[in-house]
All heavy atoms as TSV, in Angstrom:
chain	resi	resn	atom	element	x	y	z
A	1	VAL	N	N	0.885	-1.124	0.022
A	1	VAL	CA	C	-0.045	-0.007	-0.050
A	1	VAL	C	C	0.884	1.239	-0.001
A	1	VAL	O	O	1.814	1.351	0.783
A	1	VAL	CB	C	-0.921	0.015	1.286
A	1	VAL	CG1	C	-1.736	1.263	1.357
A	1	VAL	CG2	C	-1.751	-1.267	1.295
A	2	MET	N	N	0.386	2.273	-0.771
A	2	MET	CA	C	1.250	3.284	-1.017
A	2	MET	C	C	0.417	4.579	-0.744
A	2	MET	O	O	-0.625	4.628	-1.445
A	2	MET	CB	C	1.873	3.321	-2.413
A	2	MET	CG	C	3.026	4.327	-2.617
A	2	MET	SD	S	3.685	3.780	-4.253
A	2	MET	CE	C	4.382	5.391	-4.734
A	3	GLY	N	N	0.819	5.485	0.030
A	3	GLY	CA	C	0.165	6.695	0.290
A	3	GLY	C	C	0.866	7.843	-0.542
A	3	GLY	O	O	1.989	7.965	-0.550
A	4	TYR	N	N	0.085	8.575	-1.379
A	4	TYR	CA	C	0.681	9.632	-2.104
A	4	TYR	C	C	-0.331	10.789	-2.282
A	4	TYR	O	O	-1.484	10.528	-2.424
A	4	TYR	CB	C	0.905	9.059	-3.609
A	4	TYR	CG	C	1.882	9.861	-4.435
A	4	TYR	CD1	C	3.249	9.676	-4.323
A	4	TYR	CD2	C	1.428	10.860	-5.178
A	4	TYR	CE1	C	4.162	10.306	-5.112
A	4	TYR	CE2	C	2.279	11.520	-6.050
A	4	TYR	CZ	C	3.671	11.406	-6.003
A	4	TYR	OH	O	4.494	12.110	-6.657
A	5	PRO	N	N	0.103	12.005	-2.143
A	5	PRO	CA	C	-0.827	13.250	-1.991
A	5	PRO	C	C	-1.681	13.364	-3.340
A	5	PRO	O	O	-2.670	13.820	-3.385
A	5	PRO	CB	C	0.015	14.322	-1.694
A	5	PRO	CG	C	1.488	13.982	-1.910
A	5	PRO	CD	C	1.454	12.449	-1.844
A	6	CYS	N	N	-0.964	12.963	-4.483
A	6	CYS	CA	C	-1.683	13.161	-5.719
A	6	CYS	C	C	-1.591	11.942	-6.532
A	6	CYS	O	O	-0.539	11.450	-7.011
A	6	CYS	CB	C	-0.912	14.259	-6.509
A	6	CYS	SG	S	-1.719	14.577	-8.167
A	7	ALA	N	N	-2.669	11.261	-6.621
A	7	ALA	CA	C	-2.878	9.830	-7.231
A	7	ALA	C	C	-2.294	10.009	-8.641
A	7	ALA	O	O	-1.699	9.003	-9.204
A	7	ALA	CB	C	-4.170	9.318	-7.111
A	8	VAL	N	N	-2.583	11.080	-9.363
A	8	VAL	CA	C	-2.313	11.162	-10.789
A	8	VAL	C	C	-0.804	11.306	-10.910
A	8	VAL	O	O	-0.165	10.819	-11.898
A	8	VAL	CB	C	-2.960	12.525	-11.517
A	8	VAL	CG1	C	-2.425	12.675	-12.792
A	8	VAL	CG2	C	-4.507	12.165	-11.320
A	9	GLY	N	N	-0.162	11.885	-9.926
A	9	GLY	CA	C	1.324	12.133	-10.052
A	9	GLY	C	C	2.031	10.721	-10.039
A	9	GLY	O	O	3.122	10.782	-10.723
A	10	ILE	N	N	1.558	9.656	-9.500
A	10	ILE	CA	C	2.229	8.452	-9.621
A	10	ILE	C	C	1.591	7.537	-10.643
A	10	ILE	O	O	2.253	6.656	-11.122
A	10	ILE	CB	C	2.323	7.931	-8.082
A	10	ILE	CG1	C	3.212	6.597	-8.236
A	10	ILE	CG2	C	0.951	7.377	-7.722
A	10	ILE	CD1	C	4.765	6.917	-8.358
A	11	SER	N	N	0.281	7.793	-10.895
A	11	SER	CA	C	-0.315	6.750	-11.781
A	11	SER	C	C	0.042	7.030	-13.278
A	11	SER	O	O	0.116	6.052	-14.010
A	11	SER	CB	C	-1.913	6.993	-11.648
A	11	SER	OG	O	-2.303	8.194	-12.044
A	12	ALA	N	N	0.347	8.259	-13.620
A	12	ALA	CA	C	0.634	8.570	-14.979
A	12	ALA	C	C	2.031	7.887	-15.282
A	12	ALA	O	O	2.130	7.180	-16.328
A	12	ALA	CB	C	0.846	10.032	-15.201
A	13	PRO	N	N	3.127	7.970	-14.524
A	13	PRO	CA	C	4.365	7.253	-14.802
A	13	PRO	C	C	4.217	5.838	-14.851
A	13	PRO	O	O	4.776	5.078	-15.549
A	13	PRO	CB	C	5.362	7.734	-13.863
A	13	PRO	CG	C	4.817	9.027	-13.278
A	13	PRO	CD	C	3.407	9.009	-13.453
A	14	LEU	N	N	3.405	5.275	-13.832
A	14	LEU	CA	C	3.265	3.931	-13.797
A	14	LEU	C	C	2.425	3.395	-14.988
A	14	LEU	O	O	2.747	2.310	-15.551
A	14	LEU	CB	C	2.452	3.422	-12.581
A	14	LEU	CG	C	3.203	3.524	-11.173
A	14	LEU	CD1	C	2.343	3.291	-10.070
A	14	LEU	CD2	C	4.418	2.754	-11.245
A	15	SER	N	N	1.344	4.127	-15.434
A	15	SER	CA	C	0.762	3.669	-16.645
A	15	SER	C	C	1.594	3.684	-17.840
A	15	SER	O	O	1.595	2.815	-18.739
A	15	SER	CB	C	-0.498	4.508	-16.976
A	15	SER	OG	O	-0.088	5.904	-17.178
A	16	ILE	N	N	2.516	4.633	-18.062
A	16	ILE	CA	C	3.563	4.648	-19.028
A	16	ILE	C	C	4.429	3.451	-19.174
A	16	ILE	O	O	4.696	2.709	-20.000
A	16	ILE	CB	C	4.340	6.012	-19.121
A	16	ILE	CG1	C	3.456	7.145	-19.518
A	16	ILE	CG2	C	5.420	5.799	-20.193
A	16	ILE	CD1	C	4.063	8.492	-19.236
A	17	VAL	N	N	4.914	3.091	-17.936
A	17	VAL	CA	C	5.791	1.923	-17.745
A	17	VAL	C	C	5.036	0.732	-17.983
A	17	VAL	O	O	5.485	-0.098	-18.725
A	17	VAL	CB	C	6.381	1.835	-16.372
A	17	VAL	CG1	C	7.031	0.523	-16.096
A	17	VAL	CG2	C	7.331	3.011	-16.118
A	18	ARG	N	N	3.808	0.567	-17.611
A	18	ARG	CA	C	2.960	-0.603	-17.919
A	18	ARG	C	C	2.728	-0.751	-19.456
A	18	ARG	O	O	2.658	-1.813	-20.042
A	18	ARG	CB	C	1.680	-0.582	-17.075
A	18	ARG	CG	C	0.656	-1.676	-17.442
A	18	ARG	CD	C	1.361	-3.043	-17.018
A	18	ARG	NE	N	0.346	-4.125	-17.354
A	18	ARG	CZ	C	0.603	-5.119	-18.322
A	18	ARG	NH1	N	1.779	-5.139	-18.844
A	18	ARG	NH2	N	-0.117	-5.964	-18.593
A	19	GLY	N	N	2.284	0.409	-19.980
A	19	GLY	CA	C	2.014	0.379	-21.478
A	19	GLY	C	C	3.234	0.075	-22.238
A	19	GLY	O	O	3.149	-0.656	-23.272
A	20	ALA	N	N	4.412	0.596	-21.788
A	20	ALA	CA	C	5.663	0.381	-22.583
A	20	ALA	C	C	5.853	-1.303	-22.490
A	20	ALA	O	O	6.452	-1.789	-23.445
A	20	ALA	CB	C	6.737	1.214	-22.090
A	21	GLY	N	N	5.813	-1.686	-21.301
A	21	GLY	CA	C	6.080	-3.209	-21.174
A	21	GLY	C	C	5.052	-3.987	-21.974
A	21	GLY	O	O	5.438	-5.038	-22.613
A	22	GLN	N	N	3.844	-3.701	-22.105
A	22	GLN	CA	C	2.861	-4.363	-22.802
A	22	GLN	C	C	3.137	-4.207	-24.449
A	22	GLN	O	O	3.109	-5.189	-25.139
A	22	GLN	CB	C	1.400	-3.926	-22.695
A	22	GLN	CG	C	0.355	-4.588	-23.350
A	22	GLN	CD	C	0.132	-5.865	-22.798
A	22	GLN	OE1	O	0.307	-6.135	-21.639
A	22	GLN	NE2	N	-0.256	-6.952	-23.607
A	23	ALA	N	N	3.530	-3.010	-24.825
A	23	ALA	CA	C	4.049	-2.803	-26.179
A	23	ALA	C	C	5.327	-3.610	-26.548
A	23	ALA	O	O	5.440	-4.194	-27.547
A	23	ALA	CB	C	4.375	-1.260	-26.462
A	24	ALA	N	N	6.328	-3.706	-25.610
A	24	ALA	CA	C	7.550	-4.453	-25.858
A	24	ALA	C	C	7.080	-5.951	-25.927
A	24	ALA	O	O	7.771	-6.656	-26.811
A	24	ALA	CB	C	8.486	-4.224	-24.588
A	25	GLU	N	N	6.052	-6.518	-25.193
A	25	GLU	CA	C	5.747	-7.771	-25.272
A	25	GLU	C	C	5.064	-8.022	-26.745
A	25	GLU	O	O	5.216	-9.235	-27.268
A	25	GLU	CB	C	4.633	-8.261	-24.361
A	25	GLU	CG	C	5.269	-8.344	-22.897
A	25	GLU	CD	C	4.185	-8.538	-21.985
A	25	GLU	OE1	O	3.000	-8.726	-22.412
A	25	GLU	OE2	O	4.479	-8.622	-20.718
A	26	CYS	N	N	4.647	-7.048	-27.535
A	26	CYS	CA	C	4.195	-7.142	-28.749
A	26	CYS	C	C	5.135	-6.784	-29.832
A	26	CYS	O	O	4.798	-6.633	-31.125
A	26	CYS	CB	C	2.900	-6.273	-28.941
A	26	CYS	SG	S	1.419	-6.648	-27.889
A	27	GLY	N	N	6.317	-6.535	-29.442
A	27	GLY	CA	C	7.484	-6.216	-30.355
A	27	GLY	C	C	7.642	-4.746	-30.683
A	27	GLY	O	O	8.258	-4.401	-31.625
A	28	ILE	N	N	6.891	-3.933	-29.986
A	28	ILE	CA	C	6.977	-2.388	-30.157
A	28	ILE	C	C	7.948	-1.837	-29.149
A	28	ILE	O	O	7.651	-1.847	-27.970
A	28	ILE	CB	C	5.675	-1.844	-30.056
A	28	ILE	CG1	C	4.652	-2.363	-31.177
A	28	ILE	CG2	C	5.685	-0.306	-30.364
A	28	ILE	CD1	C	3.302	-1.836	-30.960
A	29	LEU	N	N	9.068	-1.301	-29.648
A	29	LEU	CA	C	10.030	-0.734	-28.644
A	29	LEU	C	C	10.099	0.777	-28.905
A	29	LEU	O	O	10.166	1.175	-30.042
A	29	LEU	CB	C	11.474	-1.373	-28.893
A	29	LEU	CG	C	11.494	-2.911	-28.645
A	29	LEU	CD1	C	12.932	-3.411	-29.035
A	29	LEU	CD2	C	11.097	-3.316	-27.306
A	30	MET	N	N	10.057	1.598	-27.774
A	30	MET	CA	C	10.280	3.018	-27.880
A	30	MET	C	C	11.251	3.501	-26.954
A	30	MET	O	O	11.362	2.904	-25.930
A	30	MET	CB	C	8.832	3.631	-27.519
A	30	MET	CG	C	7.596	3.261	-28.508
A	30	MET	SD	S	6.161	4.045	-28.017
A	30	MET	CE	C	5.111	3.066	-28.938
A	31	ARG	N	N	12.044	4.575	-27.413
A	31	ARG	CA	C	13.133	4.908	-26.698
A	31	ARG	C	C	12.799	5.876	-25.430
A	31	ARG	O	O	13.452	5.790	-24.442
A	31	ARG	CB	C	14.067	5.826	-27.615
A	31	ARG	CG	C	15.411	5.962	-27.267
A	31	ARG	CD	C	16.164	6.644	-28.137
A	31	ARG	NE	N	16.155	5.997	-29.508
A	31	ARG	CZ	C	16.877	6.557	-30.530
A	31	ARG	NH1	N	17.666	7.619	-30.433
A	31	ARG	NH2	N	16.889	5.962	-31.653
A	32	THR	N	N	11.727	6.654	-25.615
A	32	THR	CA	C	11.341	7.511	-24.562
A	32	THR	C	C	9.956	7.518	-24.150
A	32	THR	O	O	9.049	6.954	-24.914
A	32	THR	CB	C	11.665	9.010	-24.891
A	32	THR	OG1	O	10.865	9.431	-26.051
A	32	THR	CG2	C	13.127	9.231	-25.299
A	33	GLY	N	N	9.555	7.954	-22.942
A	33	GLY	CA	C	8.123	8.088	-22.585
A	33	GLY	C	C	7.291	8.996	-23.487
A	33	GLY	O	O	6.287	8.841	-23.769
A	34	GLU	N	N	8.020	10.141	-23.913
A	34	GLU	CA	C	7.250	11.023	-24.786
A	34	GLU	C	C	6.931	10.407	-26.011
A	34	GLU	O	O	5.871	10.666	-26.595
A	34	GLU	CB	C	8.238	12.263	-25.125
A	34	GLU	CG	C	8.580	13.215	-23.977
A	34	GLU	CD	C	9.611	12.594	-23.003
A	34	GLU	OE1	O	10.490	11.800	-23.480
A	34	GLU	OE2	O	9.837	13.160	-21.812
A	35	ALA	N	N	7.927	9.382	-26.589
A	35	ALA	CA	C	7.396	8.736	-27.819
A	35	ALA	C	C	6.180	7.934	-27.558
A	35	ALA	O	O	5.256	7.782	-28.517
A	35	ALA	CB	C	8.651	7.983	-28.235
A	36	PHE	N	N	6.201	7.275	-26.454
A	36	PHE	CA	C	5.025	6.292	-26.107
A	36	PHE	C	C	3.749	7.282	-26.023
A	36	PHE	O	O	2.711	6.855	-26.449
A	36	PHE	CB	C	5.314	5.618	-24.910
A	36	PHE	CG	C	4.245	4.683	-24.533
A	36	PHE	CD1	C	4.264	3.414	-25.114
A	36	PHE	CD2	C	3.286	4.924	-23.475
A	36	PHE	CE1	C	3.250	2.559	-24.927
A	36	PHE	CE2	C	2.268	4.038	-23.272
A	36	PHE	CZ	C	2.305	2.715	-23.942
A	37	GLN	N	N	3.814	8.361	-25.367
A	37	GLN	CA	C	2.671	9.187	-25.255
A	37	GLN	C	C	2.265	9.839	-26.673
A	37	GLN	O	O	1.073	10.098	-26.881
A	37	GLN	CB	C	2.979	10.428	-24.230
A	37	GLN	CG	C	3.092	9.944	-22.809
A	37	GLN	CD	C	3.466	11.062	-21.924
A	37	GLN	OE1	O	4.218	11.948	-22.235
A	37	GLN	NE2	N	2.908	11.005	-20.665
A	38	GLY	N	N	3.165	10.129	-27.423
A	38	GLY	CA	C	2.892	10.652	-28.769
A	38	GLY	C	C	2.326	9.625	-29.759
A	38	GLY	O	O	1.598	10.030	-30.708
A	39	PHE	N	N	2.539	8.356	-29.363
A	39	PHE	CA	C	2.000	7.322	-30.256
A	39	PHE	C	C	0.355	7.275	-30.266
A	39	PHE	O	O	-0.051	6.784	-31.375
A	39	PHE	CB	C	2.519	5.969	-29.660
A	39	PHE	CG	C	2.347	4.780	-30.584
A	39	PHE	CD1	C	2.872	4.679	-31.797
A	39	PHE	CD2	C	1.443	3.696	-30.306
A	39	PHE	CE1	C	2.797	3.594	-32.668
A	39	PHE	CE2	C	1.158	2.788	-31.082
A	39	PHE	CZ	C	1.929	2.602	-32.156
A	40	ARG	N	N	-0.136	7.800	-29.349
A	40	ARG	CA	C	-1.652	7.819	-29.495
A	40	ARG	C	C	-2.142	8.620	-30.623
A	40	ARG	O	O	-3.263	8.527	-30.949
A	40	ARG	CB	C	-2.218	8.286	-28.064
A	40	ARG	CG	C	-1.936	9.750	-27.744
A	40	ARG	CD	C	-2.510	10.188	-26.450
A	40	ARG	NE	N	-2.053	11.435	-26.070
A	40	ARG	CZ	C	-2.792	12.625	-26.586
A	40	ARG	NH1	N	-3.723	12.422	-27.202
A	40	ARG	NH2	N	-2.244	13.780	-26.091
A	41	LEU	N	N	-1.376	9.595	-31.065
A	41	LEU	CA	C	-1.813	10.438	-32.248
A	41	LEU	C	C	-1.565	9.894	-33.465
A	41	LEU	O	O	-1.975	10.474	-34.560
A	41	LEU	CB	C	-1.025	11.793	-31.932
A	41	LEU	CG	C	-1.255	12.583	-30.685
A	41	LEU	CD1	C	-0.266	13.665	-30.674
A	41	LEU	CD2	C	-2.730	12.868	-30.498
A	42	VAL	N	N	-0.877	8.846	-33.587
A	42	VAL	CA	C	-0.581	8.103	-34.915
A	42	VAL	C	C	-1.752	7.589	-35.572
A	42	VAL	O	O	-2.446	6.879	-34.865
A	42	VAL	CB	C	0.499	6.976	-34.718
A	42	VAL	CG1	C	0.737	6.285	-35.958
A	42	VAL	CG2	C	1.879	7.590	-34.044
A	43	LYS	N	N	-1.928	7.922	-36.816
A	43	LYS	CA	C	-3.058	7.395	-37.518
A	43	LYS	C	C	-2.696	6.270	-38.441
A	43	LYS	O	O	-3.390	5.386	-38.735
A	43	LYS	CB	C	-3.658	8.433	-38.362
A	43	LYS	CG	C	-4.281	9.747	-37.541
A	43	LYS	CD	C	-5.576	9.386	-36.912
A	43	LYS	CE	C	-6.141	10.681	-36.247
A	43	LYS	NZ	N	-6.198	10.707	-34.828
A	44	LYS	N	N	-1.467	6.417	-39.018
A	44	LYS	CA	C	-0.938	5.401	-39.915
A	44	LYS	C	C	0.508	5.028	-39.776
A	44	LYS	O	O	1.247	5.966	-39.317
A	44	LYS	CB	C	-1.193	5.711	-41.505
A	44	LYS	CG	C	-2.624	6.056	-41.830
A	44	LYS	CD	C	-2.658	6.571	-43.275
A	44	LYS	CE	C	-4.050	6.835	-43.545
A	44	LYS	NZ	N	-4.175	7.497	-44.872
A	45	ILE	N	N	0.860	3.779	-40.076
A	45	ILE	CA	C	2.248	3.490	-40.011
A	45	ILE	C	C	2.666	2.923	-41.475
A	45	ILE	O	O	1.959	2.040	-41.792
A	45	ILE	CB	C	2.625	2.468	-38.964
A	45	ILE	CG1	C	2.338	3.008	-37.647
A	45	ILE	CG2	C	4.119	1.910	-39.029
A	45	ILE	CD1	C	2.564	2.083	-36.422
A	46	VAL	N	N	3.731	3.477	-42.031
A	46	VAL	CA	C	4.094	2.961	-43.250
A	46	VAL	C	C	5.446	2.233	-43.260
A	46	VAL	O	O	6.312	2.596	-42.617
A	46	VAL	CB	C	4.156	3.972	-44.319
A	46	VAL	CG1	C	4.667	3.584	-45.686
A	46	VAL	CG2	C	2.915	4.864	-44.454
A	47	LEU	N	N	5.474	0.902	-43.734
A	47	LEU	CA	C	6.738	0.222	-43.755
A	47	LEU	C	C	7.050	0.132	-45.237
A	47	LEU	O	O	6.351	-0.179	-46.059
A	47	LEU	CB	C	6.461	-1.264	-43.231
A	47	LEU	CG	C	5.913	-1.387	-41.758
A	47	LEU	CD1	C	5.537	-2.774	-41.358
A	47	LEU	CD2	C	6.874	-0.757	-40.779
A	48	ASP	N	N	8.468	0.111	-45.396
A	48	ASP	CA	C	8.854	-0.033	-46.785
A	48	ASP	C	C	9.016	-1.599	-47.085
A	48	ASP	O	O	8.653	-2.394	-46.265
A	48	ASP	CB	C	10.392	0.593	-46.991
A	48	ASP	CG	C	11.438	0.082	-46.171
A	48	ASP	OD1	O	11.242	-1.126	-45.602
A	48	ASP	OD2	O	12.376	0.674	-46.129
A	49	LYS	N	N	9.398	-1.968	-48.257
A	49	LYS	CA	C	9.404	-3.309	-48.817
A	49	LYS	C	C	10.272	-4.331	-48.044
A	49	LYS	O	O	10.067	-5.404	-47.846
A	49	LYS	CB	C	9.849	-3.425	-50.226
A	49	LYS	CG	C	11.268	-3.103	-50.445
A	49	LYS	CD	C	11.458	-3.016	-51.964
A	49	LYS	CE	C	12.882	-2.677	-52.370
A	49	LYS	NZ	N	13.220	-2.507	-53.688
A	50	THR	N	N	11.254	-3.662	-47.116
A	50	THR	CA	C	11.959	-4.649	-46.244
A	50	THR	C	C	11.441	-4.829	-44.965
A	50	THR	O	O	11.843	-5.466	-44.098
A	50	THR	CB	C	13.463	-4.064	-46.070
A	50	THR	OG1	O	13.411	-2.740	-45.508
A	50	THR	CG2	C	14.186	-3.874	-47.371
A	51	GLY	N	N	10.246	-4.039	-44.671
A	51	GLY	CA	C	9.687	-4.165	-43.282
A	51	GLY	C	C	10.224	-3.193	-42.353
A	51	GLY	O	O	9.887	-3.371	-41.146
A	52	THR	N	N	11.032	-2.299	-42.732
A	52	THR	CA	C	11.517	-1.298	-41.698
A	52	THR	C	C	10.844	0.143	-41.727
A	52	THR	O	O	10.312	0.517	-42.737
A	52	THR	CB	C	13.105	-1.117	-42.056
A	52	THR	OG1	O	13.213	-0.560	-43.308
A	52	THR	CG2	C	13.956	-2.292	-41.887
A	53	LEU	N	N	10.764	0.807	-40.744
A	53	LEU	CA	C	10.133	2.154	-40.687
A	53	LEU	C	C	11.198	3.140	-41.382
A	53	LEU	O	O	12.450	2.929	-41.199
A	53	LEU	CB	C	9.995	2.556	-39.264
A	53	LEU	CG	C	8.957	1.694	-38.506
A	53	LEU	CD1	C	8.849	2.047	-37.014
A	53	LEU	CD2	C	7.556	1.861	-39.077
A	54	THR	N	N	10.628	4.188	-42.100
A	54	THR	CA	C	11.499	5.111	-42.762
A	54	THR	C	C	11.225	6.414	-42.019
A	54	THR	O	O	10.184	6.707	-41.290
A	54	THR	CB	C	11.064	5.154	-44.146
A	54	THR	OG1	O	9.785	5.497	-44.385
A	54	THR	CG2	C	11.364	3.775	-44.801
A	55	GLU	N	N	12.031	7.504	-42.361
A	55	GLU	CA	C	11.923	8.752	-41.795
A	55	GLU	C	C	10.999	9.682	-42.560
A	55	GLU	O	O	10.733	10.974	-42.387
A	55	GLU	CB	C	13.223	9.462	-41.679
A	55	GLU	CG	C	14.157	8.688	-40.691
A	55	GLU	CD	C	15.672	9.230	-40.539
A	55	GLU	OE1	O	15.790	10.380	-41.081
A	55	GLU	OE2	O	16.430	8.719	-40.007
A	56	GLY	N	N	10.634	9.246	-43.732
A	56	GLY	CA	C	9.618	10.086	-44.557
A	56	GLY	C	C	10.352	10.717	-45.765
A	56	GLY	O	O	9.661	11.375	-46.586
A	57	HIS	N	N	11.652	10.554	-45.815
A	57	HIS	CA	C	12.351	11.181	-46.939
A	57	HIS	C	C	13.583	10.167	-47.350
A	57	HIS	O	O	14.195	9.798	-46.354
A	57	HIS	CB	C	12.820	12.572	-46.854
A	57	HIS	CG	C	13.634	12.850	-45.547
A	57	HIS	ND1	N	13.147	12.933	-44.330
A	57	HIS	CD2	C	15.085	12.807	-45.295
A	57	HIS	CE1	C	14.134	13.120	-43.397
A	57	HIS	NE2	N	15.149	12.940	-44.085
A	58	PRO	N	N	13.717	10.091	-48.566
A	58	PRO	CA	C	14.938	9.168	-48.996
A	58	PRO	C	C	16.265	9.668	-48.726
A	58	PRO	O	O	16.441	10.952	-48.727
A	58	PRO	CB	C	14.737	8.969	-50.475
A	58	PRO	CG	C	13.989	10.069	-50.925
A	58	PRO	CD	C	12.993	10.555	-49.772
A	59	ILE	N	N	17.144	8.869	-48.204
A	59	ILE	CA	C	18.534	9.174	-47.919
A	59	ILE	C	C	19.454	8.204	-48.655
A	59	ILE	O	O	19.218	7.095	-48.524
A	59	ILE	CB	C	18.793	9.244	-46.400
A	59	ILE	CG1	C	17.931	10.162	-45.759
A	59	ILE	CG2	C	20.317	9.415	-46.095
A	59	ILE	CD1	C	18.025	10.185	-44.206
A	60	VAL	N	N	20.470	8.881	-49.418
A	60	VAL	CA	C	21.487	7.894	-49.826
A	60	VAL	C	C	22.585	7.759	-48.835
A	60	VAL	O	O	23.210	8.641	-48.452
A	60	VAL	CB	C	22.053	8.518	-51.266
A	60	VAL	CG1	C	23.203	7.587	-51.714
A	60	VAL	CG2	C	21.007	8.741	-52.255
A	61	ARG	N	N	22.784	6.534	-48.504
A	61	ARG	CA	C	23.780	6.220	-47.431
A	61	ARG	C	C	25.154	5.855	-47.985
A	61	ARG	O	O	26.177	6.004	-47.448
A	61	ARG	CB	C	23.288	5.181	-46.360
A	61	ARG	CG	C	21.891	5.655	-45.718
A	61	ARG	CD	C	21.968	5.195	-44.278
A	61	ARG	NE	N	20.729	5.515	-43.703
A	61	ARG	CZ	C	20.578	6.385	-42.737
A	61	ARG	NH1	N	21.664	6.896	-42.436
A	61	ARG	NH2	N	19.488	6.721	-42.293
A	62	GLU	N	N	25.095	5.170	-49.136
A	62	GLU	CA	C	26.368	4.604	-49.766
A	62	GLU	C	C	26.178	4.562	-51.177
A	62	GLU	O	O	25.200	4.243	-51.846
A	62	GLU	CB	C	26.642	3.274	-49.083
A	62	GLU	CG	C	27.977	2.657	-49.451
A	62	GLU	CD	C	28.200	1.413	-48.862
A	62	GLU	OE1	O	27.684	1.135	-47.727
A	62	GLU	OE2	O	28.994	0.642	-49.356
A	63	ILE	N	N	27.330	4.749	-51.851
A	63	ILE	CA	C	27.303	4.596	-53.382
A	63	ILE	C	C	28.501	3.690	-53.712
A	63	ILE	O	O	29.631	3.982	-53.248
A	63	ILE	CB	C	27.525	5.937	-54.092
A	63	ILE	CG1	C	26.269	6.758	-53.913
A	63	ILE	CG2	C	27.634	5.643	-55.718
A	63	ILE	CD1	C	26.287	8.228	-54.466
A	64	GLU	N	N	28.123	2.657	-54.492
A	64	GLU	CA	C	29.310	1.731	-54.891
A	64	GLU	C	C	29.316	1.770	-56.443
A	64	GLU	O	O	28.294	1.221	-56.987
A	64	GLU	CB	C	29.022	0.337	-54.324
A	64	GLU	CG	C	30.269	-0.557	-54.701
A	64	GLU	CD	C	30.113	-1.892	-53.977
A	64	GLU	OE1	O	29.392	-1.913	-52.948
A	64	GLU	OE2	O	30.650	-2.842	-54.601
A	65	ALA	N	N	30.207	2.214	-57.063
A	65	ALA	CA	C	30.257	2.321	-58.592
A	65	ALA	C	C	30.894	1.040	-58.982
A	65	ALA	O	O	31.957	0.498	-58.488
A	65	ALA	CB	C	31.254	3.564	-58.951
A	66	ILE	N	N	30.095	0.535	-60.054
A	66	ILE	CA	C	30.637	-0.653	-60.590
A	66	ILE	C	C	30.794	-0.452	-62.110
A	66	ILE	O	O	29.875	-0.138	-62.798
A	66	ILE	CB	C	29.611	-1.936	-60.438
A	66	ILE	CG1	C	29.377	-2.163	-59.058
A	66	ILE	CG2	C	30.062	-3.183	-61.216
A	66	ILE	CD1	C	28.349	-3.165	-58.677
A	67	GLY	N	N	32.007	-0.516	-62.628
A	67	GLY	CA	C	32.373	-0.218	-63.946
A	67	GLY	C	C	32.370	1.321	-64.302
A	67	GLY	O	O	31.933	1.742	-65.361
A	68	GLY	N	N	32.598	2.044	-63.402
A	68	GLY	CA	C	32.558	3.564	-63.617
A	68	GLY	C	C	33.121	4.324	-62.327
A	68	GLY	O	O	33.557	3.767	-61.409
A	69	GLN	N	N	33.004	5.649	-62.330
A	69	GLN	CA	C	33.459	6.494	-61.312
A	69	GLN	C	C	32.283	6.905	-60.489
A	69	GLN	O	O	31.252	7.344	-61.041
A	69	GLN	CB	C	34.406	7.670	-61.783
A	69	GLN	CG	C	35.545	7.252	-62.498
A	69	GLN	CD	C	36.668	6.577	-61.547
A	69	GLN	OE1	O	36.675	7.078	-60.387
A	69	GLN	NE2	N	37.422	5.615	-61.955
A	70	GLU	N	N	32.430	7.120	-59.045
A	70	GLU	CA	C	31.437	7.718	-58.295
A	70	GLU	C	C	31.127	9.110	-58.780
A	70	GLU	O	O	29.837	9.523	-58.756
A	70	GLU	CB	C	31.866	7.722	-56.825
A	70	GLU	CG	C	31.876	6.279	-56.185
A	70	GLU	CD	C	32.051	6.429	-54.727
A	70	GLU	OE1	O	31.998	7.528	-54.117
A	70	GLU	OE2	O	32.471	5.385	-54.108
A	71	ARG	N	N	32.128	9.816	-59.240
A	71	ARG	CA	C	31.906	11.194	-59.514
A	71	ARG	C	C	30.991	11.322	-60.902
A	71	ARG	O	O	30.153	12.154	-60.926
A	71	ARG	CB	C	33.124	11.882	-59.913
A	71	ARG	CG	C	33.967	12.264	-58.741
A	71	ARG	CD	C	35.319	12.939	-59.075
A	71	ARG	NE	N	36.114	13.108	-57.781
A	71	ARG	CZ	C	37.411	13.189	-57.816
A	71	ARG	NH1	N	38.074	13.483	-58.940
A	71	ARG	NH2	N	37.949	13.392	-56.648
A	72	GLU	N	N	31.092	10.286	-61.759
A	72	GLU	CA	C	30.188	10.291	-62.922
A	72	GLU	C	C	28.802	10.008	-62.544
A	72	GLU	O	O	27.870	10.477	-63.167
A	72	GLU	CB	C	30.733	9.152	-63.885
A	72	GLU	CG	C	32.121	9.452	-64.510
A	72	GLU	CD	C	32.565	8.245	-65.332
A	72	GLU	OE1	O	31.922	7.270	-65.398
A	72	GLU	OE2	O	33.627	8.311	-65.858
A	73	LEU	N	N	28.704	9.062	-61.553
A	73	LEU	CA	C	27.286	8.789	-61.135
A	73	LEU	C	C	26.633	10.038	-60.508
A	73	LEU	O	O	25.369	10.201	-60.595
A	73	LEU	CB	C	27.263	7.586	-60.133
A	73	LEU	CG	C	27.702	6.343	-60.694
A	73	LEU	CD1	C	27.869	5.385	-59.427
A	73	LEU	CD2	C	26.630	5.792	-61.561
A	74	LEU	N	N	27.196	10.812	-59.761
A	74	LEU	CA	C	26.756	11.948	-59.047
A	74	LEU	C	C	26.726	13.254	-59.827
A	74	LEU	O	O	26.113	14.210	-59.461
A	74	LEU	CB	C	27.661	12.283	-57.861
A	74	LEU	CG	C	27.705	11.154	-56.790
A	74	LEU	CD1	C	28.824	11.541	-55.674
A	74	LEU	CD2	C	26.449	11.028	-56.145
A	75	ALA	N	N	27.238	13.240	-61.098
A	75	ALA	CA	C	27.149	14.296	-61.894
A	75	ALA	C	C	25.910	14.608	-62.679
A	75	ALA	O	O	25.038	13.787	-62.666
A	75	ALA	CB	C	28.267	14.218	-63.122
């Protein structure tokens, strides 16, 4: 039994921890409590063909030139 002057002050963090634990059991991992709270506003989740989440804009991470120069590809 725990006495606390403001029940909401302790119940909110506990509900976040409990919800994050339940999400983790379903394979959903979140880095922060703010991310978990913001998740309620999500209407759609889009996965690319590999099944990973994207940032919403394409990024070139690496270029490997085969039979040419990287500078020619970027020109």
